[in-house]
C-alpha positions in Angstrom: -17.1 39.7 49.3 -14.6 41.4 51.0 -12.8 44.7 49.4 -9.5 42.9 49.3 -11.2 40.1 47.4 -12.9 42.5 45.2 -9.4 44.2 44.4 -7.8 40.8 43.5 -10.7 39.8 41.1 -10.7 43.5 39.6 -6.9 43.1 38.9 -7.4 39.8 37.1 -10.4 41.0 35.0 -8.4 44.3 34.0 -5.2 41.9 33.2 -7.6 39.7 31.0 -8.9 42.8 29.2 -5.7 44.2 28.7 -4.5 40.9 27.0 -7.5 40.6 24.7 -7.7 44.2 23.3 -4.0 44.0 21.7 -4.8 40.6 20.2 -8.1 42.0 18.5 -6.4 45.1 17.5 -3.0 43.7 16.3 -0.8 46.3 15.0 2.9 46.6 13.8 4.2 48.4 16.8 5.5 47.7 20.1 2.6 49.0 22.0 0.6 45.7 22.0 3.7 43.9 23.4 3.9 46.3 26.2 0.1 46.0 27.0 0.2 42.2 26.8 3.1 42.3 29.3 1.2 44.9 31.6 -2.0 42.8 31.5 0.0 39.5 32.4 1.7 41.4 35.3 -1.8 42.5 36.5 -3.2 38.7 36.5 0.1 37.8 38.2 -0.7 40.5 41.0 -4.1 39.1 41.2 -3.1 35.5 41.5 -0.5 36.6 44.1 -3.2 38.4 46.1 -1.6 41.6 46.1 -4.7 43.3 47.2 -4.6 41.2 50.2 -1.0 42.3 50.9 -2.2 46.0 50.2 -5.0 45.9 52.6 -3.8 43.8 55.5 -6.5 42.1 57.7 -6.7 43.9 61.1 -8.4 41.6 63.6 -10.2 43.3 66.1 -11.3 40.5 68.2 -8.0 38.4 68.6 -8.8 36.9 71.9 -11.9 35.4 70.7 -10.2 34.0 67.4 -7.6 32.7 69.6 -10.1 30.8 71.7 -11.9 29.6 69.0 -8.8 28.2 67.3 -8.2 26.6 70.6 -11.6 24.9 70.5 -11.0 23.6 66.9 -8.0 21.9 68.2 -10.2 20.2 71.2 -12.7 19.1 68.5 -9.8 17.4 66.5 -8.5 15.7 69.6 -12.0 14.8 70.8 -12.5 12.9 67.2 -9.2 10.9 67.7 -10.0 9.8 71.1 -13.6 9.0 70.0 -12.2 7.0 67.2 -10.0 5.2 69.6 -12.9 4.5 71.9 -11.2 6.2 74.8 -14.2 7.3 76.8 -12.1 8.9 79.8 -10.2 11.3 77.5 -13.7 12.1 75.8 -15.1 13.1 79.1 -12.0 15.1 79.9 -12.0 17.0 76.4 -15.9 17.5 76.9 -15.0 19.5 80.1 -12.1 21.3 78.5 -14.6 22.3 75.6 -17.3 23.6 78.0 -14.6 25.8 79.7 -13.5 26.8 76.2 -17.2 28.0 75.5 -17.4 30.0 78.7 -14.2 31.8 77.6 -15.5 32.5 74.2 -18.7 33.9 75.8 -16.7 36.1 77.9 -14.4 37.5 75.1 -17.3 37.9 72.6 -18.0 41.5 71.5 -14.6 42.8 73.2 -12.0 44.1 71.0 -8.6 43.2 71.9 -6.6 46.4 73.1 -3.5 47.0 71.1 -0.5 48.7 72.5 
């Protein structure tokens, strides 16, 4: 579990606790209402993934990720042409996939330089 996911889950759990406590300890003041509203807000923050937005995802291997995304697109094209029984296109895509794998191997372990 990533740190961001843990923050999201923690916000939700704390929010639920803040809602349950005033219901269990009902009193005649505004305090339970304020606590309930705070708890609901925290649940909303968890649902909206506030933790993910606060602790952004900083990708290190952008080049490799980009090549993997390209490969996935090739897989989709391959399947489409295989279903249409287009052997020539399947062979062409196979070659593109081999080139893509070679690029992935060259990009693996190399962080993308940031300016």
